[in-house]
C-alpha positions in Angstrom: 0.0 0.0 0.0 1.4 3.4 -1.0 1.5 6.0 1.8 0.4 9.7 1.2 4.1 10.8 1.6 5.3 8.3 -1.0 2.5 9.4 -3.3 3.5 13.1 -2.9 7.1 12.2 -3.5 6.2 10.3 -6.7 4.3 13.3 -7.9 7.1 15.7 -7.1 9.6 13.4 -8.8 7.9 12.0 -11.9 9.2 8.7 -13.2 10.3 9.7 -16.7 13.9 8.5 -16.8 14.4 10.0 -13.4 17.3 8.6 -11.5 16.5 10.7 -8.5 13.4 8.5 -8.0 15.6 5.4 -7.7 16.4 3.9 -4.3 20.1 4.0 -5.3 22.2 6.9 -4.3 23.2 9.1 -7.2 26.9 8.9 -6.3 28.2 11.4 -8.9 26.2 14.2 -7.2 28.6 14.1 -4.3 31.2 15.6 -6.6 29.2 18.8 -5.8 31.0 18.9 -2.4 34.6 19.4 -3.7 33.2 21.6 -6.5 31.5 23.7 -3.9 34.7 24.1 -1.9 36.6 25.2 -5.0 34.0 27.3 -6.7 32.7 29.0 -3.5 35.7 29.3 -1.3 38.8 29.1 -3.5 37.9 30.5 -6.9 36.5 33.9 -5.7 39.6 34.6 -3.7 41.9 33.8 -6.7 39.8 35.9 -9.0 39.5 38.7 -6.5 43.3 38.7 -5.9 44.0 38.8 -9.7 41.6 41.6 -10.3 43.0 43.6 -7.4 46.6 43.1 -8.6 45.5 44.3 -12.1 43.7 47.3 -10.7 46.6 48.2 -8.4 49.0 48.0 -11.3 46.9 50.5 -13.2 46.6 52.8 -10.2 49.9 52.6 -8.3 49.0 55.5 -5.9 46.1 53.6 -4.3 46.5 52.9 -0.6 46.8 49.4 0.9 43.5 50.0 2.8 41.7 50.9 -0.5 43.1 47.9 -2.2 42.1 45.6 0.6 38.5 46.9 0.5 38.6 46.5 -3.3 39.8 42.9 -2.9 37.0 42.1 -0.5 34.4 43.6 -2.8 35.9 41.9 -5.9 35.8 38.6 -4.0 32.1 39.1 -3.1 31.3 39.8 -6.8 33.3 36.8 -8.0 31.3 34.5 -5.6 28.6 34.8 -8.2 30.9 33.2 -10.8 31.6 30.4 -8.4 27.9 29.8 -7.7 27.2 29.7 -11.5 30.0 27.2 -11.9 28.5 25.0 -9.2 25.1 25.1 -10.7 26.4 24.5 -14.2 28.3 21.4 -12.9 25.0 20.0 -11.5 23.2 20.8 -14.8 25.9 19.0 -16.8 25.7 15.9 -14.5 22.0 15.6 -15.4 21.7 17.6 -18.7 19.5 15.0 -20.3 16.8 15.0 -17.6 17.2 18.0 -15.2 15.1 20.5 -17.2 11.9 18.5 -17.4 12.3 17.4 -13.8 12.8 21.0 -12.6 9.8 22.2 -14.6 7.6 19.5 -13.1 8.7 20.4 -9.5 8.1 24.1 -9.9 4.7 23.4 -11.5 3.9 21.4 -8.4 4.4 24.5 -6.2 0.8 25.5 -6.8 -0.2 22.7 -4.5 2.1 23.8 -1.8 1.5 27.6 -1.6 -0.3 27.4 1.7 2.4 25.1 3.1 5.1 27.6 2.0 3.4 30.7 3.3 2.3 29.0 6.6 5.8 27.7 7.3 7.4 31.1 6.6 4.9 32.7 9.0 5.7 30.1 11.7 9.5 30.6 11.2 9.1 34.4 11.8 6.8 33.8 14.7 9.1 31.4 16.5 12.1 33.6 15.6 10.4 36.6 17.3 9.6 34.4 20.4 13.2 33.2 20.5 14.5 36.8 20.3 12.2 37.8 23.2 13.4 34.8 25.2 17.0 35.9 24.6 16.3 39.1 26.7 16.2 36.9 29.9 19.7 35.4 29.3 22.8 36.8 31.1 24.1 39.8 29.2 27.2 38.0 27.9 25.0 35.5 26.0 22.6 38.1 24.5 22.9 39.4 20.9 21.1 42.0 18.9 21.7 40.1 15.6 23.7 37.1 14.5 27.3 37.7 13.3 26.3 36.2 9.9 23.6 38.8 9.5 25.9 41.6 10.6 28.4 40.6 7.9 25.7 40.8 5.3 24.6 44.2 6.6 28.2 45.5 6.2 28.1 44.8 2.5 25.4 47.4 2.0 27.8 50.2 2.8 28.8 50.0 -0.9 25.8 50.9 -3.0 27.1 49.5 -6.2 27.3 46.0 -4.6 23.6 45.8 -3.8 22.5 44.4 -7.2 25.2 41.7 -6.9 24.1 40.9 -3.3 20.6 40.3 -4.4 21.8 38.0 -7.3 24.1 36.2 -4.9 22.1 35.9 -1.7 18.4 36.1 -2.9 18.7 34.0 -6.1 21.8 31.8 -6.4 22.5 30.9 -2.8 19.1 29.3 -2.2 19.7 27.0 -5.2 23.3 26.1 -4.1 22.4 25.5 -0.4 19.3 23.5 -1.1 21.2 21.2 -3.4 23.7 20.7 -0.6 21.6 20.6 2.5 18.4 19.1 1.2 19.2 17.2 -2.0 22.5 15.6 -1.0 22.1 15.3 2.8 18.4 14.3 2.8 17.2 13.0 -0.6 20.4 11.0 -1.4 21.9 10.0 1.9 18.5 9.5 3.3 18.1 6.5 1.0 20.7 4.7 3.1 20.8 6.4 6.5 17.0 6.9 6.7 15.2 10.2 6.0 14.5 10.9 9.7 18.1 10.8 10.7 19.1 13.0 7.7 16.4 15.5 8.5 18.1 16.1 11.9 21.6 16.2 10.4 20.5 18.6 7.7 19.1 21.0 10.3 22.2 20.8 12.4 24.7 21.2 9.6 22.8 24.1 8.0 22.6 25.9 11.3 26.2 25.2 12.2 27.5 26.5 8.9 25.7 29.8 9.4 27.2 30.2 12.9 30.9 29.7 12.3 31.7 33.3 13.4 29.1 33.4 16.2 30.1 35.2 19.4 27.2 33.7 21.4 26.3 30.0 21.4 22.6 31.0 21.2 23.1 32.6 17.8 22.4 29.1 16.4 18.8 29.3 17.5 17.4 31.4 14.6 19.1 29.1 12.1 17.8 26.0 13.8 14.3 27.5 13.5 14.8 28.4 9.8 16.3 25.0 9.0 13.5 23.1 10.9 10.9 25.0 9.0 12.5 24.4 5.6 13.0 20.7 6.3 9.4 20.4 7.5 8.2 21.9 4.3 10.5 19.7 2.3 9.0 16.6 4.0 5.3 17.7 3.7 5.8 18.7 0.0 6.9 15.1 -0.8 10.6 16.2 -0.8 10.0 18.7 -3.6 13.2 20.8 -3.7 11.4 23.6 -5.5 9.4 24.2 -2.3 12.5 24.7 -0.2 14.3 26.8 -2.9 11.2 29.1 -3.0 11.1 29.4 0.8 14.8 30.0 1.0 14.6 32.7 -1.7 11.8 34.4 0.2 13.6 34.4 3.5 16.8 35.6 2.1 15.1 38.4 0.1 13.4 39.6 3.3 16.8 39.5 5.1 18.4 41.6 2.4 15.5 44.1 2.3 15.7 44.7 6.1 19.5 45.0 5.9 19.2 47.5 3.1 16.5 49.5 4.9 18.5 49.5 8.1 21.6 50.9 6.3 19.6 53.8 4.8 
């Protein structure tokens, strides 16, 4: 007998030559991990350094501080190139089937609009309650905003970077992170390690990655709430990745809008 969850998953992942619907792990997708490390962490630094060296050679009177800021900004812009390389790699791995599969998943979003909106509302509600609870902690553990969000807000001091920030954080990052934290960790590894276990691991890894520079251990709370909401929506949509990408885009766009407004 087919369960409702299995039926939803079958609808989200149609059977036309779709290896994702197989019970076997799609092993080549795990090449995305080293590709991510190179394209997201190494390549932008290399490109940013080369661009800065070139610009410094053309303008020898520029100060070291200016060139350092220029390097950081160039690296931020070049992150977009790395993200596009990452997504292109995934496309090439599945170039024969990925387009019709992606179209079918995004078409299925119509059935999950209430789920998406409701989950986002709950995420913001629980985040607000968490923020209120933080006021009762000892002062050394309190924080006004997470260090991750502060770093994003700093980028808005350069007006010309804003369009690139929206392309990066609001559009490309959701695709990249959902492929890593939901597709690889849950959809693929869940085939062997069970989906329940990988739901928890996905939540913890996602939250941990966003708190690397945290000054308070309680900064992980907002990201645990976001990750739990996204994973819950992923489950109840039949593990439709388009659902979590859409949610992630919405949340990141709201974050950028508030960061931009606060800087004005």
